[in-house]
N, C-alpha and C positions, 0 to 999 in steps of 0.2 A: 323139467318141461320147458326147455328154452324154445318156445314155439316160433318166434320170429327172428331169432338170432340176436336179440338184445341181451347184453350182459346185465345181470341183476347185481347192483352194488350190495355189499354186506350190510350197510346201514338200513337198507330197505327190508331185508329179511326179518321175519319175526311174527309173533302172534298178532292177529287182528280181531278184536272183539266185534267190530262192525260186520266183518265178513262171517264171523261165527254166528251171531244172533240174527242178522238181517241178510242171510246168505243170498237169497234170490234177488231182493231189491238191490243189495250191494253189488252183485254181479252185473245186473243190468246197468246200474249207474256207473260202473267202472269198465264197461264194454268187455267184460270177460264172462263168457256164458257157461263155463263149466259148473258154476254154482247152481245152475238150473237142474243139475242132476239131483239136487236135494229134494226135488218134487217126487222122486221115486220112493215109494213106501219101503221101509226097513233099510234100504240102502242108505237113506238119508242119515240114519243114526251114526254111521261111520263117516259119511261124506262131509257133514258139518264140521267135523274136527279137521279133516283134510283142508277144507276151505279156510278155516281159521288159521292153520299153519302156512298154507301156500298162497293165501289171498293176496298179500302184499306183492309177492313176486309176479303173480298173474296180472295184477293191476299195473305194475311198473312196465311190464312187457307190452301190454295192450294200449297204453296211453302215451302221449307225447309230453311228458313233463320236462320242463326246462332244467330243473335241478332237484336235488334230493329234498331240500327244504320245502319247496312247493308241494312235492308229493307227500311229505310228512304232515304238512299243514292240512291238506285235504283228508288224509287218512286219520288224523287226530280227531276230527269231527266225527267220523264214523266210529272210531274207537271209544270216544266218550259216550256216544249214544248207545253203542252196543253194551258197554260195561254197565251203564245205568239200567238198561233193559234187563240185563242178566241179574243184577241185584234185585230189581223189582220182581222179577219172575221167581227168584228164590224165596223172597219174602212172601209172595202169594202162595207158593207151595207150602211153606211152613205154617201160614195161617190156615190154609185148607186142612192140613194134617191135624192141627190143634183143634179146630172145630169138629172135624170128623171123629177124632178120638173122644171129644166131649160128648158128642151125640151118641156114640156107641156105648160109652160108659153110662150115660143116662138111661139108655134102653136096657142095658144089662141090670142096672140097679133097680129099675122099675119092675123088671121081671122077678127079682128076688122078693118083692113085696107080695106076690101072688101065691 
């Protein structure tokens, strides 16, 4: 997707946690609006991965960065925030599963007493 004829350097390509986790906000902040397709139900399950893989390329093409280091510095902030959000989300899911299984086992064991 070389939208505006800008070549994408190899150093820019790669996974972007910020684009993956904050897809809509990241897209608006980087002036690339394809991540807004994540608002479509069911399609978003696949599209968030596309945004994670292609996000850096889209951001490079849509913005006027002076050099690769500036671009990487901007995206490093998004990457850190996205990775932290991903880890916290996984922890919350694991805690939820733990408590749900404890509640279900408590209900089942209380039914055995009757």
